[in-house]
Predicted model as a PDB file, atoms N, CA, C, CB and O in Angstrom, pLDDT in the B-factor column:
MODEL        1                                                                  
ATOM      1  N   ASP A   1    -254.349 137.670-101.932  1.00 59.00           N  
ATOM      2  CA  ASP A   1    -252.886 137.603-101.987  1.00 59.00           C  
ATOM      3  C   ASP A   1    -252.298 138.915-101.480  1.00 59.00           C  
ATOM      4  CB  ASP A   1    -252.394 137.307-103.434  1.00 59.00           C  
ATOM      5  O   ASP A   1    -252.620 139.985-101.998  1.00 59.00           O  
ATOM      6  N   ILE A   2    -251.454 138.835-100.486  1.00 57.00           N  
ATOM      7  CA  ILE A   2    -250.905 140.046 -99.854  1.00 57.00           C  
ATOM      8  C   ILE A   2    -250.107 140.896-100.837  1.00 57.00           C  
ATOM      9  CB  ILE A   2    -250.018 139.666 -98.672  1.00 57.00           C  
ATOM     10  O   ILE A   2    -250.103 142.122-100.733  1.00 57.00           O  
ATOM     11  N   ILE A   3    -249.443 140.266-101.773  1.00 62.00           N  
ATOM     12  CA  ILE A   3    -248.612 141.026-102.712  1.00 62.00           C  
ATOM     13  C   ILE A   3    -249.466 141.978-103.541  1.00 62.00           C  
ATOM     14  CB  ILE A   3    -247.832 140.073-103.637  1.00 62.00           C  
ATOM     15  O   ILE A   3    -249.081 143.128-103.752  1.00 62.00           O  
ATOM     16  N   SER A   4    -250.617 141.515-104.010  1.00 73.00           N  
ATOM     17  CA  SER A   4    -251.428 142.354-104.891  1.00 73.00           C  
ATOM     18  C   SER A   4    -252.296 143.362-104.146  1.00 73.00           C  
ATOM     19  CB  SER A   4    -252.300 141.488-105.742  1.00 73.00           C  
ATOM     20  O   SER A   4    -252.789 144.318-104.743  1.00 73.00           O  
ATOM     21  N   ASP A   5    -252.486 143.152-102.839  1.00 87.00           N  
ATOM     22  CA  ASP A   5    -253.355 144.047-102.072  1.00 87.00           C  
ATOM     23  C   ASP A   5    -252.663 145.330-101.629  1.00 87.00           C  
ATOM     24  CB  ASP A   5    -253.881 143.327-100.864  1.00 87.00           C  
ATOM     25  O   ASP A   5    -253.331 146.299-101.269  1.00 87.00           O  
ATOM     26  N   TYR A   6    -251.350 145.349-101.649  1.00 94.00           N  
ATOM     27  CA  TYR A   6    -250.588 146.496-101.161  1.00 94.00           C  
ATOM     28  C   TYR A   6    -249.530 146.905-102.176  1.00 94.00           C  
ATOM     29  CB  TYR A   6    -249.932 146.174 -99.809  1.00 94.00           C  
ATOM     30  O   TYR A   6    -249.185 146.131-103.069  1.00 94.00           O  
ATOM     31  N   ASN A   7    -249.024 148.110-102.038  1.00 95.00           N  
ATOM     32  CA  ASN A   7    -247.971 148.588-102.931  1.00 95.00           C  
ATOM     33  C   ASN A   7    -246.595 148.074-102.538  1.00 95.00           C  
ATOM     34  CB  ASN A   7    -247.959 150.094-102.951  1.00 95.00           C  
ATOM     35  O   ASN A   7    -245.720 147.909-103.389  1.00 95.00           O  
ATOM     36  N   TYR A   8    -246.404 147.819-101.239  1.00 96.00           N  
ATOM     37  CA  TYR A   8    -245.121 147.336-100.730  1.00 96.00           C  
ATOM     38  C   TYR A   8    -245.373 146.226 -99.717  1.00 96.00           C  
ATOM     39  CB  TYR A   8    -244.301 148.494-100.088  1.00 96.00           C  
ATOM     40  O   TYR A   8    -246.410 146.195 -99.054  1.00 96.00           O  
ATOM     41  N   VAL A   9    -244.416 145.322 -99.609  1.00 95.00           N  
ATOM     42  CA  VAL A   9    -244.517 144.233 -98.647  1.00 95.00           C  
ATOM     43  C   VAL A   9    -243.171 144.113 -97.919  1.00 95.00           C  
ATOM     44  CB  VAL A   9    -244.907 142.881 -99.356  1.00 95.00           C  
ATOM     45  O   VAL A   9    -242.112 144.075 -98.545  1.00 95.00           O  
ATOM     46  N   LEU A  10    -243.237 144.055 -96.594  1.00 96.00           N  
ATOM     47  CA  LEU A  10    -242.053 143.853 -95.762  1.00 96.00           C  
ATOM     48  C   LEU A  10    -241.972 142.375 -95.428  1.00 96.00           C  
ATOM     49  CB  LEU A  10    -242.102 144.728 -94.459  1.00 96.00           C  
ATOM     50  O   LEU A  10    -242.940 141.791 -94.941  1.00 96.00           O  
ATOM     51  N   LYS A  11    -240.825 141.767 -95.685  1.00 96.00           N  
ATOM     52  CA  LYS A  11    -240.645 140.345 -95.398  1.00 96.00           C  
ATOM     53  C   LYS A  11    -239.263 140.093 -94.817  1.00 96.00           C  
ATOM     54  CB  LYS A  11    -240.852 139.504 -96.667  1.00 96.00           C  
ATOM     55  O   LYS A  11    -238.344 140.899 -94.963  1.00 96.00           O  
ATOM     56  N   ASP A  12    -239.147 138.948 -94.155  1.00 97.00           N  
ATOM     57  CA  ASP A  12    -237.845 138.502 -93.680  1.00 97.00           C  
ATOM     58  C   ASP A  12    -237.120 137.833 -94.849  1.00 97.00           C  
ATOM     59  CB  ASP A  12    -237.986 137.524 -92.459  1.00 97.00           C  
ATOM     60  O   ASP A  12    -237.666 136.946 -95.505  1.00 97.00           O  
ATOM     61  N   LYS A  13    -235.896 138.265 -95.096  1.00 97.00           N  
ATOM     62  CA  LYS A  13    -235.047 137.604 -96.087  1.00 97.00           C  
ATOM     63  C   LYS A  13    -233.692 137.404 -95.445  1.00 97.00           C  
ATOM     64  CB  LYS A  13    -234.934 138.438 -97.420  1.00 97.00           C  
ATOM     65  O   LYS A  13    -232.970 138.361 -95.165  1.00 97.00           O  
ATOM     66  N   GLU A  14    -233.359 136.143 -95.215  1.00 97.00           N  
ATOM     67  CA  GLU A  14    -232.069 135.774 -94.634  1.00 97.00           C  
ATOM     68  C   GLU A  14    -231.786 136.501 -93.313  1.00 97.00           C  
ATOM     69  CB  GLU A  14    -230.959 136.067 -95.625  1.00 97.00           C  
ATOM     70  O   GLU A  14    -230.652 136.885 -93.026  1.00 97.00           O  
ATOM     71  N   GLY A  15    -232.856 136.680 -92.516  1.00 97.00           N  
ATOM     72  CA  GLY A  15    -232.699 137.254 -91.187  1.00 97.00           C  
ATOM     73  C   GLY A  15    -232.838 138.760 -91.100  1.00 97.00           C  
ATOM     74  O   GLY A  15    -232.749 139.322 -90.008  1.00 97.00           O  
ATOM     75  N   TYR A  16    -233.053 139.427 -92.222  1.00 98.00           N  
ATOM     76  CA  TYR A  16    -233.192 140.885 -92.246  1.00 98.00           C  
ATOM     77  C   TYR A  16    -234.523 141.290 -92.865  1.00 98.00           C  
ATOM     78  CB  TYR A  16    -232.032 141.526 -93.023  1.00 98.00           C  
ATOM     79  O   TYR A  16    -235.066 140.579 -93.710  1.00 98.00           O  
ATOM     80  N   ILE A  17    -235.045 142.440 -92.437  1.00 97.00           N  
ATOM     81  CA  ILE A  17    -236.249 142.975 -93.071  1.00 97.00           C  
ATOM     82  C   ILE A  17    -235.872 143.459 -94.469  1.00 97.00           C  
ATOM     83  CB  ILE A  17    -236.880 144.137 -92.219  1.00 97.00           C  
ATOM     84  O   ILE A  17    -234.902 144.196 -94.649  1.00 97.00           O  
ATOM     85  N   THR A  18    -236.652 143.031 -95.446  1.00 98.00           N  
ATOM     86  CA  THR A  18    -236.452 143.442 -96.826  1.00 98.00           C  
ATOM     87  C   THR A  18    -237.769 144.006 -97.337  1.00 98.00           C  
ATOM     88  CB  THR A  18    -235.958 142.253 -97.714  1.00 98.00           C  
ATOM     89  O   THR A  18    -238.837 143.463 -97.056  1.00 98.00           O  
ATOM     90  N   VAL A  19    -237.685 145.106 -98.093  1.00 98.00           N  
ATOM     91  CA  VAL A  19    -238.873 145.756 -98.640  1.00 98.00           C  
ATOM     92  C   VAL A  19    -239.013 145.339-100.103  1.00 98.00           C  
ATOM     93  CB  VAL A  19    -238.786 147.318 -98.502  1.00 98.00           C  
ATOM     94  O   VAL A  19    -238.078 145.462-100.894  1.00 98.00           O  
ATOM     95  N   TYR A  20    -240.195 144.848-100.438  1.00 96.00           N  
ATOM     96  CA  TYR A  20    -240.495 144.433-101.806  1.00 96.00           C  
ATOM     97  C   TYR A  20    -241.570 145.322-102.405  1.00 96.00           C  
ATOM     98  CB  TYR A  20    -240.937 142.964-101.845  1.00 96.00           C  
ATOM     99  O   TYR A  20    -242.443 145.811-101.686  1.00 96.00           O  
ATOM    100  N   LYS A  21    -241.517 145.535-103.708  1.00 95.00           N  
ATOM    101  CA  LYS A  21    -242.623 146.140-104.433  1.00 95.00           C  
ATOM    102  C   LYS A  21    -243.690 145.064-104.610  1.00 95.00           C  
ATOM    103  CB  LYS A  21    -242.156 146.727-105.820  1.00 95.00           C  
ATOM    104  O   LYS A  21    -243.415 143.874-104.451  1.00 95.00           O  
ATOM    105  N   ASN A  22    -244.911 145.490-104.940  1.00 90.00           N  
ATOM    106  CA  ASN A  22    -245.977 144.501-105.107  1.00 90.00           C  
ATOM    107  C   ASN A  22    -245.758 143.609-106.328  1.00 90.00           C  
ATOM    108  CB  ASN A  22    -247.318 145.201-105.223  1.00 90.00           C  
ATOM    109  O   ASN A  22    -246.502 142.649-106.530  1.00 90.00           O  
ATOM    110  N   THR A  23    -244.762 143.908-107.129  1.00 90.00           N  
ATOM    111  CA  THR A  23    -244.395 143.049-108.255  1.00 90.00           C  
ATOM    112  C   THR A  23    -243.533 141.886-107.802  1.00 90.00           C  
ATOM    113  CB  THR A  23    -243.663 143.852-109.321  1.00 90.00           C  
ATOM    114  O   THR A  23    -243.263 140.973-108.581  1.00 90.00           O  
ATOM    115  N   GLY A  24    -243.093 141.910-106.532  1.00 91.00           N  
ATOM    116  CA  GLY A  24    -242.204 140.887-106.015  1.00 91.00           C  
ATOM    117  C   GLY A  24    -240.736 141.270-106.119  1.00 91.00           C  
ATOM    118  O   GLY A  24    -239.864 140.568-105.607  1.00 91.00           O  
ATOM    119  N   GLN A  25    -240.468 142.393-106.788  1.00 95.00           N  
ATOM    120  CA  GLN A  25    -239.097 142.885-106.956  1.00 95.00           C  
ATOM    121  C   GLN A  25    -238.623 143.549-105.666  1.00 95.00           C  
ATOM    122  CB  GLN A  25    -239.011 143.882-108.144  1.00 95.00           C  
ATOM    123  O   GLN A  25    -239.389 144.261-105.016  1.00 95.00           O  
ATOM    124  N   VAL A  26    -237.365 143.320-105.293  1.00 97.00           N  
ATOM    125  CA  VAL A  26    -236.817 143.952-104.090  1.00 97.00           C  
ATOM    126  C   VAL A  26    -236.742 145.463-104.313  1.00 97.00           C  
ATOM    127  CB  VAL A  26    -235.404 143.372-103.740  1.00 97.00           C  
ATOM    128  O   VAL A  26    -236.202 145.930-105.315  1.00 97.00           O  
ATOM    129  N   TYR A  27    -237.294 146.216-103.359  1.00 97.00           N  
ATOM    130  CA  TYR A  27    -237.207 147.677-103.403  1.00 97.00           C  
ATOM    131  C   TYR A  27    -236.014 148.149-102.577  1.00 97.00           C  
ATOM    132  CB  TYR A  27    -238.518 148.324-102.883  1.00 97.00           C  
ATOM    133  O   TYR A  27    -235.274 149.040-102.996  1.00 97.00           O  
ATOM    134  N   GLU A  28    -235.831 147.544-101.398  1.00 97.00           N  
ATOM    135  CA  GLU A  28    -234.743 147.973-100.519  1.00 97.00           C  
ATOM    136  C   GLU A  28    -234.394 146.873 -99.516  1.00 97.00           C  
ATOM    137  CB  GLU A  28    -235.127 149.268 -99.777  1.00 97.00           C  
ATOM    138  O   GLU A  28    -235.271 146.238 -98.930  1.00 97.00           O  
ATOM    139  N   TYR A  29    -233.100 146.670 -99.339  1.00 97.00           N  
ATOM    140  CA  TYR A  29    -232.606 145.806 -98.266  1.00 97.00           C  
ATOM    141  C   TYR A  29    -232.363 146.690 -97.056  1.00 97.00           C  
ATOM    142  CB  TYR A  29    -231.294 145.034 -98.687  1.00 97.00           C  
ATOM    143  O   TYR A  29    -231.953 147.841 -97.202  1.00 97.00           O  
ATOM    144  N   THR A  30    -232.615 146.160 -95.851  1.00 97.00           N  
ATOM    145  CA  THR A  30    -232.334 146.927 -94.642  1.00 97.00           C  
ATOM    146  C   THR A  30    -231.297 146.187 -93.809  1.00 97.00           C  
ATOM    147  CB  THR A  30    -233.628 147.169 -93.821  1.00 97.00           C  
ATOM    148  O   THR A  30    -230.991 145.023 -94.066  1.00 97.00           O  
ATOM    149  N   SER A  31    -230.767 146.869 -92.823  1.00 96.00           N  
ATOM    150  CA  SER A  31    -229.819 146.248 -91.889  1.00 96.00           C  
ATOM    151  C   SER A  31    -230.508 145.907 -90.576  1.00 96.00           C  
ATOM    152  CB  SER A  31    -228.617 147.179 -91.631  1.00 96.00           C  
ATOM    153  O   SER A  31    -229.843 145.667 -89.569  1.00 96.00           O  
ATOM    154  N   ILE A  32    -231.843 145.883 -90.582  1.00 96.00           N  
ATOM    155  CA  ILE A  32    -232.608 145.591 -89.370  1.00 96.00           C  
ATOM    156  C   ILE A  32    -232.782 144.074 -89.249  1.00 96.00           C  
ATOM    157  CB  ILE A  32    -233.999 146.314 -89.394  1.00 96.00           C  
ATOM    158  O   ILE A  32    -233.399 143.443 -90.106  1.00 96.00           O  
ATOM    159  N   LEU A  33    -232.237 143.505 -88.189  1.00 97.00           N  
ATOM    160  CA  LEU A  33    -232.354 142.066 -87.947  1.00 97.00           C  
ATOM    161  C   LEU A  33    -233.775 141.717 -87.512  1.00 97.00           C  
ATOM    162  CB  LEU A  33    -231.336 141.608 -86.878  1.00 97.00           C  
ATOM    163  O   LEU A  33    -234.321 142.323 -86.590  1.00 97.00           O  
ATOM    164  N   SER A  34    -234.353 140.752 -88.175  1.00 96.00           N  
ATOM    165  CA  SER A  34    -235.694 140.304 -87.795  1.00 96.00           C  
ATOM    166  C   SER A  34    -235.714 139.768 -86.373  1.00 96.00           C  
ATOM    167  CB  SER A  34    -236.193 139.234 -88.762  1.00 96.00           C  
ATOM    168  O   SER A  34    -236.714 139.914 -85.670  1.00 96.00           O  
ATOM    169  N   SER A  35    -234.622 139.149 -85.941  1.00 96.00           N  
ATOM    170  CA  SER A  35    -234.565 138.560 -84.602  1.00 96.00           C  
ATOM    171  C   SER A  35    -234.588 139.607 -83.493  1.00 96.00           C  
ATOM    172  CB  SER A  35    -233.324 137.713 -84.468  1.00 96.00           C  
ATOM    173  O   SER A  35    -234.819 139.269 -82.332  1.00 96.00           O  
ATOM    174  N   ASP A  36    -234.350 140.876 -83.834  1.00 95.00           N  
ATOM    175  CA  ASP A  36    -234.416 141.953 -82.845  1.00 95.00           C  
ATOM    176  C   ASP A  36    -235.849 142.433 -82.599  1.00 95.00           C  
ATOM    177  CB  ASP A  36    -233.556 143.121 -83.296  1.00 95.00           C  
ATOM    178  O   ASP A  36    -236.093 143.227 -81.691  1.00 95.00           O  
ATOM    179  N   LEU A  37    -236.781 141.958 -83.397  1.00 96.00           N  
ATOM    180  CA  LEU A  37    -238.163 142.422 -83.319  1.00 96.00           C  
ATOM    181  C   LEU A  37    -238.993 141.521 -82.407  1.00 96.00           C  
ATOM    182  CB  LEU A  37    -238.788 142.477 -84.718  1.00 96.00           C  
ATOM    183  O   LEU A  37    -238.614 140.379 -82.146  1.00 96.00           O  
ATOM    184  N   PRO A  38    -240.134 142.041 -81.921  1.00 96.00           N  
ATOM    185  CA  PRO A  38    -241.023 141.194 -81.119  1.00 96.00           C  
ATOM    186  C   PRO A  38    -241.428 139.937 -81.905  1.00 96.00           C  
ATOM    187  CB  PRO A  38    -242.286 141.989 -80.690  1.00 96.00           C  
ATOM    188  O   PRO A  38    -241.506 139.969 -83.133  1.00 96.00           O  
ATOM    189  N   MET A  39    -241.680 138.846 -81.200  1.00 97.00           N  
ATOM    190  CA  MET A  39    -241.981 137.570 -81.849  1.00 97.00           C  
ATOM    191  C   MET A  39    -243.176 137.664 -82.795  1.00 97.00           C  
ATOM    192  CB  MET A  39    -242.246 136.508 -80.800  1.00 97.00           C  
ATOM    193  O   MET A  39    -243.149 137.064 -83.869  1.00 97.00           O  
ATOM    194  N   TYR A  40    -244.225 138.402 -82.423  1.00 97.00           N  
ATOM    195  CA  TYR A  40    -245.397 138.482 -83.300  1.00 97.00           C  
ATOM    196  C   TYR A  40    -245.062 139.187 -84.620  1.00 97.00           C  
ATOM    197  CB  TYR A  40    -246.542 139.218 -82.587  1.00 97.00           C  
ATOM    198  O   TYR A  40    -245.638 138.858 -85.658  1.00 97.00           O  
ATOM    199  N   ILE A  41    -244.140 140.151 -84.588  1.00 96.00           N  
ATOM    200  CA  ILE A  41    -243.708 140.808 -85.826  1.00 96.00           C  
ATOM    201  C   ILE A  41    -242.874 139.828 -86.660  1.00 96.00           C  
ATOM    202  CB  ILE A  41    -242.887 142.102 -85.512  1.00 96.00           C  
ATOM    203  O   ILE A  41    -243.013 139.779 -87.882  1.00 96.00           O  
ATOM    204  N   GLN A  42    -242.018 139.058 -86.005  1.00 97.00           N  
ATOM    205  CA  GLN A  42    -241.228 138.052 -86.714  1.00 97.00           C  
ATOM    206  C   GLN A  42    -242.138 137.083 -87.450  1.00 97.00           C  
ATOM    207  CB  GLN A  42    -240.320 137.290 -85.739  1.00 97.00           C  
ATOM    208  O   GLN A  42    -241.870 136.722 -88.596  1.00 97.00           O  
ATOM    209  N   GLU A  43    -243.214 136.660 -86.792  1.00 97.00           N  
ATOM    210  CA  GLU A  43    -244.162 135.733 -87.419  1.00 97.00           C  
ATOM    211  C   GLU A  43    -244.844 136.386 -88.624  1.00 97.00           C  
ATOM    212  CB  GLU A  43    -245.221 135.272 -86.395  1.00 97.00           C  
ATOM    213  O   GLU A  43    -244.999 135.754 -89.669  1.00 97.00           O  
ATOM    214  N   GLU A  44    -245.248 137.648 -88.478  1.00 96.00           N  
ATOM    215  CA  GLU A  44    -245.902 138.360 -89.583  1.00 96.00           C  
ATOM    216  C   GLU A  44    -244.958 138.538 -90.763  1.00 96.00           C  
ATOM    217  CB  GLU A  44    -246.408 139.724 -89.114  1.00 96.00           C  
ATOM    218  O   GLU A  44    -245.384 138.469 -91.916  1.00 96.00           O  
ATOM    219  N   LEU A  45    -243.679 138.766 -90.482  1.00 96.00           N  
ATOM    220  CA  LEU A  45    -242.702 138.966 -91.554  1.00 96.00           C  
ATOM    221  C   LEU A  45    -242.488 137.708 -92.394  1.00 96.00           C  
ATOM    222  CB  LEU A  45    -241.380 139.414 -90.967  1.00 96.00           C  
ATOM    223  O   LEU A  45    -242.081 137.799 -93.552  1.00 96.00           O  
ATOM    224  N   LYS A  46    -242.758 136.542 -91.820  1.00 95.00           N  
ATOM    225  CA  LYS A  46    -242.624 135.303 -92.588  1.00 95.00           C  
ATOM    226  C   LYS A  46    -243.622 135.282 -93.742  1.00 95.00           C  
ATOM    227  CB  LYS A  46    -242.832 134.074 -91.677  1.00 95.00           C  
ATOM    228  O   LYS A  46    -243.300 134.833 -94.842  1.00 95.00           O  
ATOM    229  N   GLU A  47    -244.834 135.771 -93.484  1.00 92.00           N  
ATOM    230  CA  GLU A  47    -245.869 135.818 -94.513  1.00 92.00           C  
ATOM    231  C   GLU A  47    -245.785 137.108 -95.333  1.00 92.00           C  
ATOM    232  CB  GLU A  47    -247.255 135.691 -93.874  1.00 92.00           C  
ATOM    233  O   GLU A  47    -246.140 137.136 -96.511  1.00 92.00           O  
ATOM    234  N   GLY A  48    -245.314 138.161 -94.692  1.00 93.00           N  
ATOM    235  CA  GLY A  48    -245.241 139.469 -95.325  1.00 93.00           C  
ATOM    236  C   GLY A  48    -246.212 140.439 -94.678  1.00 93.00           C  
ATOM    237  O   GLY A  48    -247.352 140.090 -94.374  1.00 93.00           O  
ATOM    238  N   ILE A  49    -245.744 141.655 -94.473  1.00 95.00           N  
ATOM    239  CA  ILE A  49    -246.570 142.726 -93.910  1.00 95.00           C  
ATOM    240  C   ILE A  49    -246.805 143.731 -95.022  1.00 95.00           C  
ATOM    241  CB  ILE A  49    -245.889 143.403 -92.652  1.00 95.00           C  
ATOM    242  O   ILE A  49    -245.869 144.388 -95.477  1.00 95.00           O  
ATOM    243  N   GLY A  50    -248.041 143.854 -95.459  1.00 94.00           N  
ATOM    244  CA  GLY A  50    -248.372 144.761 -96.551  1.00 94.00           C  
ATOM    245  C   GLY A  50    -248.507 146.190 -96.085  1.00 94.00           C  
ATOM    246  O   GLY A  50    -249.073 146.449 -95.023  1.00 94.00           O  
ATOM    247  N   VAL A  51    -247.993 147.121 -96.870  1.00 95.00           N  
ATOM    248  CA  VAL A  51    -248.130 148.550 -96.585  1.00 95.00           C  
ATOM    249  C   VAL A  51    -248.473 149.286 -97.878  1.00 95.00           C  
ATOM    250  CB  VAL A  51    -246.823 149.125 -95.951  1.00 95.00           C  
ATOM    251  O   VAL A  51    -248.087 148.867 -98.970  1.00 95.00           O  
ATOM    252  N   ASP A  52    -249.203 150.386 -97.734  1.00 95.00           N  
ATOM    253  CA  ASP A  52    -249.732 151.083 -98.906  1.00 95.00           C  
ATOM    254  C   ASP A  52    -248.743 152.030 -99.570  1.00 95.00           C  
ATOM    255  CB  ASP A  52    -250.945 151.846 -98.519  1.00 95.00           C  
ATOM    256  O   ASP A  52    -248.761 152.196-100.790  1.00 95.00           O  
ATOM    257  N   ASN A  53    -247.876 152.655 -98.768  1.00 96.00           N  
ATOM    258  CA  ASN A  53    -247.019 153.689 -99.355  1.00 96.00           C  
ATOM    259  C   ASN A  53    -245.674 153.735 -98.643  1.00 96.00           C  
ATOM    260  CB  ASN A  53    -247.704 155.066 -99.285  1.00 96.00           C  
ATOM    261  O   ASN A  53    -245.482 153.105 -97.604  1.00 96.00           O  
ATOM    262  N   LEU A  54    -244.759 154.483 -99.215  1.00 96.00           N  
ATOM    263  CA  LEU A  54    -243.407 154.565 -98.660  1.00 96.00           C  
ATOM    264  C   LEU A  54    -243.383 155.219 -97.293  1.00 96.00           C  
ATOM    265  CB  LEU A  54    -242.507 155.328 -99.599  1.00 96.00           C  
ATOM    266  O   LEU A  54    -242.522 154.896 -96.475  1.00 96.00           O  
ATOM    267  N   GLY A  55    -244.299 156.123 -97.028  1.00 97.00           N  
ATOM    268  CA  GLY A  55    -244.383 156.732 -95.702  1.00 97.00           C  
ATOM    269  C   GLY A  55    -244.602 155.673 -94.640  1.00 97.00           C  
ATOM    270  O   GLY A  55    -243.976 155.712 -93.581  1.00 97.00           O  
ATOM    271  N   GLU A  56    -245.491 154.721 -94.916  1.00 96.00           N  
ATOM    272  CA  GLU A  56    -245.751 153.634 -93.977  1.00 96.00           C  
ATOM    273  C   GLU A  56    -244.553 152.700 -93.877  1.00 96.00           C  
ATOM    274  CB  GLU A  56    -246.994 152.851 -94.396  1.00 96.00           C  
ATOM    275  O   GLU A  56    -244.229 152.216 -92.793  1.00 96.00           O  
ATOM    276  N   VAL A  57    -243.893 152.445 -95.003  1.00 97.00           N  
ATOM    277  CA  VAL A  57    -242.694 151.604 -94.999  1.00 97.00           C  
ATOM    278  C   VAL A  57    -241.662 152.201 -94.065  1.00 97.00           C  
ATOM    279  CB  VAL A  57    -242.112 151.453 -96.425  1.00 97.00           C  
ATOM    280  O   VAL A  57    -241.161 151.523 -93.167  1.00 97.00           O  
ATOM    281  N   TYR A  58    -241.339 153.484 -94.276  1.00 96.00           N  
ATOM    282  CA  TYR A  58    -240.286 154.106 -93.484  1.00 96.00           C  
ATOM    283  C   TYR A  58    -240.712 154.331 -92.040  1.00 96.00           C  
ATOM    284  CB  TYR A  58    -239.876 155.421 -94.107  1.00 96.00           C  
ATOM    285  O   TYR A  58    -239.874 154.315 -91.138  1.00 96.00           O  
ATOM    286  N   GLY A  59    -242.002 154.540 -91.811  1.00 96.00           N  
ATOM    287  CA  GLY A  59    -242.498 154.633 -90.438  1.00 96.00           C  
ATOM    288  C   GLY A  59    -242.277 153.338 -89.684  1.00 96.00           C  
ATOM    289  O   GLY A  59    -241.834 153.344 -88.535  1.00 96.00           O  
ATOM    290  N   PHE A  60    -242.592 152.218 -90.342  1.00 95.00           N  
ATOM    291  CA  PHE A  60    -242.365 150.910 -89.727  1.00 95.00           C  
ATOM    292  C   PHE A  60    -240.885 150.698 -89.456  1.00 95.00           C  
ATOM    293  CB  PHE A  60    -242.906 149.788 -90.624  1.00 95.00           C  
ATOM    294  O   PHE A  60    -240.503 150.284 -88.362  1.00 95.00           O  
ATOM    295  N   LEU A  61    -240.051 150.981 -90.450  1.00 95.00           N  
ATOM    296  CA  LEU A  61    -238.613 150.757 -90.299  1.00 95.00           C  
ATOM    297  C   LEU A  61    -238.019 151.630 -89.207  1.00 95.00           C  
ATOM    298  CB  LEU A  61    -237.899 151.021 -91.613  1.00 95.00           C  
ATOM    299  O   LEU A  61    -237.146 151.181 -88.464  1.00 95.00           O  
ATOM    300  N   GLU A  62    -238.480 152.875 -89.100  1.00 95.00           N  
ATOM    301  CA  GLU A  62    -237.966 153.774 -88.054  1.00 95.00           C  
ATOM    302  C   GLU A  62    -238.335 153.266 -86.665  1.00 95.00           C  
ATOM    303  CB  GLU A  62    -238.512 155.201 -88.253  1.00 95.00           C  
ATOM    304  O   GLU A  62    -237.561 153.413 -85.719  1.00 95.00           O  
ATOM    305  N   ASN A  63    -239.502 152.676 -86.548  1.00 92.00           N  
ATOM    306  CA  ASN A  63    -239.925 152.128 -85.246  1.00 92.00           C  
ATOM    307  C   ASN A  63    -239.000 151.028 -84.757  1.00 92.00           C  
ATOM    308  CB  ASN A  63    -241.343 151.588 -85.338  1.00 92.00           C  
ATOM    309  O   ASN A  63    -238.817 150.855 -83.552  1.00 92.00           O  
ATOM    310  N   TYR A  64    -238.419 150.288 -85.685  1.00 86.00           N  
ATOM    311  CA  TYR A  64    -237.642 149.112 -85.303  1.00 86.00           C  
ATOM    312  C   TYR A  64    -236.159 149.218 -85.588  1.00 86.00           C  
ATOM    313  CB  TYR A  64    -238.173 147.927 -85.996  1.00 86.00           C  
ATOM    314  O   TYR A  64    -235.418 148.270 -85.328  1.00 86.00           O  
ATOM    315  N   SER A  65    -235.708 150.338 -86.111  1.00 84.00           N  
ATOM    316  CA  SER A  65    -234.259 150.501 -86.296  1.00 84.00           C  
ATOM    317  C   SER A  65    -233.656 151.003 -85.001  1.00 84.00           C  
ATOM    318  CB  SER A  65    -233.938 151.481 -87.470  1.00 84.00           C  
ATOM    319  O   SER A  65    -234.327 151.672 -84.214  1.00 84.00           O  
ATOM    320  N   SER A  66    -232.403 150.686 -84.778  1.00 68.00           N  
ATOM    321  CA  SER A  66    -231.788 151.066 -83.494  1.00 68.00           C  
ATOM    322  C   SER A  66    -231.151 152.444 -83.587  1.00 68.00           C  
ATOM    323  CB  SER A  66    -230.731 150.027 -83.066  1.00 68.00           C  
ATOM    324  O   SER A  66    -230.587 152.931 -82.607  1.00 68.00           O  
TER     325      SER A  66                                                      
ENDMDL                                                                          
END                                                                             
């Protein structure tokens, strides 16, 4: 289960990237539109992209923020 394997999970929620804690609780909403990302990332966000720490979370978000 992706939720339990990582500390944070990035998922699409209502068209935006949302960061969740591994408890399933929302950690942070972003203003990054999922539709602005490459299609393969959009597909991964449907299932969730697991990350180990906040550094990785913010690194991912910085890569895709405008």
